[in-house]
C-alpha positions in Angstrom: 92.4 86.1 83.8 96.2 86.2 84.0 99.0 85.6 81.7 102.6 84.1 83.4 105.3 85.7 81.2 108.4 84.3 82.9 109.3 82.5 85.9 111.8 82.2 88.3 114.4 79.4 87.2 115.6 79.1 91.2 111.6 79.6 92.8 108.5 79.7 92.2 108.1 83.2 91.6 106.1 84.3 88.3 105.6 87.3 86.5 103.4 88.4 83.8 99.9 90.2 84.1 96.1 90.4 85.3 93.7 90.9 83.2 91.2 93.0 84.4 87.9 95.2 83.4 89.6 98.9 84.4 93.0 97.9 83.1 95.9 95.2 83.1 97.8 94.8 86.3 101.3 93.7 86.6 102.4 91.2 88.8 103.3 90.5 91.3 101.5 93.6 92.7 100.8 95.0 95.9 97.3 96.5 96.6 96.8 99.8 98.8 94.2 99.5 101.5 91.4 101.6 100.9 89.2 100.7 103.4 86.4 103.8 103.9 86.9 104.0 100.0 90.3 106.0 100.0 93.8 105.2 100.8 94.2 107.1 104.0 96.5 110.3 103.3 96.4 109.6 99.6 94.5 111.0 96.6 93.5 108.3 94.1 95.0 110.3 91.4 98.8 110.3 93.4 98.3 106.5 93.6 98.0 106.8 90.1 100.5 108.6 89.1 103.2 106.2 91.4 102.2 103.8 88.9 99.0 101.4 91.3 96.0 100.0 89.4 94.3 98.2 92.0 93.5 98.9 95.1 91.1 97.4 98.1 87.8 98.2 99.9 86.2 96.7 102.7 83.1 95.5 102.3 81.8 95.5 105.8 83.0 99.1 106.1 81.2 100.1 103.8 78.1 98.4 104.4 78.4 100.1 108.0 79.4 103.5 106.3 77.9 105.2 104.1 75.8 102.1 103.4 74.9 100.1 99.8 72.2 102.7 98.7 74.3 105.5 98.9 77.1 104.1 96.6 74.4 102.4 94.4 73.0 106.1 94.0 76.8 107.2 92.7 77.2 104.5 90.5 79.6 102.2 92.3 82.4 102.3 94.4 84.7 104.0 91.2 82.4 106.8 91.0 81.7 107.0 94.7 85.7 107.5 95.3 86.7 108.8 91.7 89.2 105.9 91.3 89.8 105.2 87.8 91.8 101.9 88.5 90.8 97.9 89.5 89.1 97.4 92.8 89.3 94.4 94.6 87.3 94.2 98.0 87.2 91.9 100.4 84.6 90.2 101.9 84.1 91.6 105.7 84.5 88.1 106.9 88.0 88.6 108.3 86.3 91.7 110.3 83.2 90.1 111.3 85.5 87.3 112.9 87.3 89.6 114.5 84.5 90.6 117.0 83.7 87.1 118.8 81.6 88.6 121.1 79.8 90.4 118.8 78.9 87.6 116.4 77.0 84.6 115.7 77.9 82.3 113.0 75.5 79.4 111.7 75.4 77.3 108.4 73.1 80.3 106.9 75.4 83.2 107.8 76.7 85.4 110.2 74.5 87.4 112.8 76.9 90.4 113.9 76.7 93.9 116.0 77.8 97.0 114.6 81.3 98.1 116.3 80.0 101.3 115.2 77.1 102.1 116.6 75.8 98.2 117.8 72.8 98.1 115.3 72.3 94.2 114.3 73.1 92.7 110.9 73.2 89.7 109.0 75.5 88.6 106.1 75.0 85.6 103.7 77.1 84.6 100.9 74.6 85.3 98.7 74.1 88.9 100.3 77.8 89.7 100.4 78.1 88.5 96.8 75.1 91.4 95.5 77.2 94.0 97.9 79.7 93.9 95.8 78.2 93.6 92.9 76.7 97.1 94.1 80.3 98.1 94.5 81.6 97.2 91.1 84.4 95.2 92.4 86.2 93.9 89.7 87.7 90.9 92.1 85.3 90.2 94.5 86.0 87.7 97.7 84.1 85.3 98.8 82.2 85.4 102.8 84.6 82.8 104.7 85.0 81.8 108.5 88.8 82.9 109.2 89.7 81.0 112.5 92.2 82.2 115.1 96.0 81.1 116.0 95.9 78.7 118.6 92.0 77.1 118.1 91.2 73.5 118.6 91.1 71.2 115.1 87.5 71.2 115.8 87.6 74.8 115.2 89.9 74.4 112.1 87.7 71.8 110.4 84.2 73.8 111.0 85.9 76.8 109.3 86.9 74.6 106.6 83.5 72.8 105.8 81.4 76.6 106.4 83.6 78.3 103.9 83.6 75.6 101.6 79.9 75.3 101.7 79.5 79.4 101.1 82.0 79.3 98.7 79.4 77.0 96.4 76.4 79.2 97.4 78.2 82.6 96.9 79.5 81.0 93.5 75.7 79.8 92.5 74.7 83.6 93.6 77.5 85.5 91.7 77.2 83.6 88.4 73.5 84.3 88.5 73.9 88.1 89.0 76.5 89.0 87.4 75.7 87.9 83.7 78.0 89.8 81.9 81.0 88.4 83.7 82.4 91.9 85.0 83.9 90.7 88.5 85.6 87.8 89.6 84.9 85.7 92.2 87.8 84.9 94.5 87.4 81.7 97.4 89.9 81.4 100.4 91.1 78.7 101.6 90.9 78.0 105.5 92.4 75.1 107.7 94.3 77.3 110.1 97.5 75.4 111.0 96.8 72.0 110.1 98.0 71.0 107.2 95.6 67.9 105.9 92.9 70.3 106.7 94.5 73.7 104.4 94.8 70.5 101.6 91.4 69.6 102.0 90.4 73.7 102.0 92.5 74.2 98.9 91.2 71.1 96.9 87.6 71.3 97.3 87.7 75.1 96.0 89.2 73.7 93.4 86.9 71.9 92.1 84.5 74.6 91.8 87.0 76.0 89.2 86.5 80.0 90.2 88.6 82.7 88.8 90.9 82.9 91.5 92.3 82.2 94.9 93.4 83.5 98.5 95.1 82.3 101.2 93.6 83.3 104.1 94.1 82.5 108.4 97.9 83.5 107.9 99.7 86.6 109.3 97.2 86.0 112.5 99.6 86.0 115.1 102.0 83.0 114.2 105.7 83.4 114.1 107.4 83.6 111.2 108.7 80.3 110.5 105.3 79.3 110.4 104.2 81.6 108.8 106.2 80.9 105.8 105.8 77.1 106.3 102.4 77.2 105.8 102.5 80.3 102.6 104.5 77.5 101.2 102.8 74.1 101.5 99.1 76.2 101.1 100.2 78.0 97.4 101.5 74.8 96.3 98.2 73.3 96.2 96.2 76.2 94.2 95.9 75.8 90.5 99.1 77.3 88.7 96.6 79.1 86.1 94.3 81.1 88.1 95.8 84.1 90.4 97.3 83.6 94.2 96.3 85.7 96.8 97.9 86.3 100.3 96.1 88.4 102.3 97.3 90.8 104.8 100.6 90.9 104.6 102.6 94.4 103.3 106.3 94.2 105.2 109.2 93.2 102.2 110.2 90.1 104.3 106.7 88.7 103.8 106.1 89.9 100.5 109.3 88.7 99.1 108.7 85.3 100.9 105.0 85.1 99.0 106.5 86.1 95.7 109.1 83.5 96.2 106.0 80.7 96.9 104.0 81.3 93.8 102.2 84.3 95.3 100.8 86.8 92.6 99.0 89.7 94.6 99.0 90.9 98.4 97.7 93.4 100.5 97.8 95.0 103.9 97.5 98.5 106.1 100.9 98.4 107.0 102.9 100.8 104.8 100.1 103.4 105.6 99.7 103.0 108.6 103.3 103.4 109.8 103.8 106.3 108.0 101.1 107.8 110.2 103.3 107.3 113.0 106.3 108.9 111.0 107.5 105.6 110.1 109.4 105.5 106.3 110.5 102.4 104.3 114.5 102.9 103.1 116.5 100.7 101.6 119.0 100.5 104.7 115.6 99.3 106.5 112.7 101.6 108.7 113.5 105.2 109.4 111.1 106.7 112.2 111.4 110.5 111.8 110.1 111.0 115.1 113.3 110.1 116.7 115.1 113.2 118.5 118.7 112.5 116.0 116.9 113.7 113.2 116.1 117.3 114.6 118.6 119.2 112.7 119.3 116.8 109.8 119.0 118.5 106.9 119.1 115.4 104.3 116.8 114.2 102.8 115.2 110.4 103.7 116.3 109.1 100.4 118.8 111.2 97.8 117.4 109.3 94.9 113.6 108.5 95.8 111.5 110.6 93.5 108.7 111.0 96.0 107.8 114.4 97.1 109.1 113.8 100.8 112.6 113.1 99.8 113.0 115.5 96.9 111.6 119.3 98.5 112.3 118.3 102.1 114.6 117.4 105.0 114.5 114.8 107.4 114.3 117.8 109.8 111.6 119.3 108.4 109.1 116.3 108.1 110.6 114.6 112.0 109.1 118.8 113.0 105.6 117.7 110.9 105.2 114.6 113.2 106.4 116.3 116.6 103.7 119.2 116.1 100.9 117.2 114.6 100.3 118.3 111.1 98.9 116.7 108.4 101.2 116.7 105.6 103.4 114.3 108.0 101.0 111.5 106.9 100.7 112.5 103.9 104.5 112.9 102.8 105.3 109.7 104.1 102.3 107.7 103.0 103.1 109.0 99.5 106.8 107.6 100.0 106.1 104.5 101.3 103.6 103.6 98.8 105.9 104.9 96.4 108.9 102.2 97.6 107.1 99.4 97.8 105.5 100.5 94.0 109.4 100.5 93.1 110.4 97.6 95.4 107.7 95.3 92.9 108.8 96.6 89.6 112.2 95.8 90.2 111.2 92.2 91.5 109.6 91.9 88.7 112.4 92.3 86.2 114.2 90.4 88.2 112.3 87.6 87.6 112.0 88.1 83.9 115.9 88.1 84.0 116.4 84.9 86.6 117.6 86.4 89.6 115.1 87.1 91.7 116.7 85.1 94.5 119.9 87.0 94.0 117.7 89.9 94.2 115.8 89.1 97.4 118.6 88.0 99.2 121.3 91.2 98.7 117.7 93.0 99.7 117.0 91.9 102.6 120.6 91.6 103.4 120.8 95.7 103.2 117.4 96.4 104.7 118.2 94.6 108.0 121.8 95.1 108.0 120.7 98.4 109.6 118.8 96.8 112.6 
């Protein structure tokens, strides 16, 4: 599933290709998040024009709306959303477990109430696999138990045991239902912030020889030092011959740290969410276009950026769009931010091939952070 063509001599960063049904994906790669079968404020054709070939969909939200029956009638999520590239779907576990007052966990699965209308539903490792097969996921994630920051050891042990048990059941169902091997099932490492539990989770999941593995339970409120410590520790426990995925990171600092730890793919709503609030990525740091100082600014966001926002409009005009609540503003800045991240990934892959990733990381972050 993965071909590694180069590794950085001064870190664990690596580059190559992820071989997927809808085409190869160069790695390291960022995945834009399309929670409801759409990346907010972006046409799918525009994503393809930028160069994205792998995006994320959310099983939990799609299960509730529009429902698996509607997506099945369309022939799967790709046709339903007119996306020609690859799709990774998460299991919905994080969304369910982020609503503790609305769910009940057992060995069999999780009983929960919809955050939309309060209706009761049940998810099991098997049903989540079945749903992702209906979606036509190119990469599907197992149902897991994500424990919150600061839970006691007993709760962390429970999350590891259940996640492992559910991974075994998910693999069995996946092998039964996906006879053609169209999708790839990834396991998710848990263990909270206990290193011995992280090791145990990684080793037990590795024994299942799944197509790929994800590092779960990070970026859940911990400080950056703790994030980095457990990111490097956990990633080093995963098989080197399998794809590695860190869930829920989307700032340049965290993405570059993950790449240096040997991570291949990651996702986050951050680049698109901040775009809808008028904030854009630049090489000199984050720029909030709602700031009054841009009211009469005639310059583009970035003179060298080829996105429509930078080519056709001034900072002053873009600020006007946000000040008046015009939809065009979020659309333009979302495009800009996703192009910025894609371009950064291209630079990263090139730097790894040339053996200078650490230098690129250092120089990029110095400039990115320097503007404050």
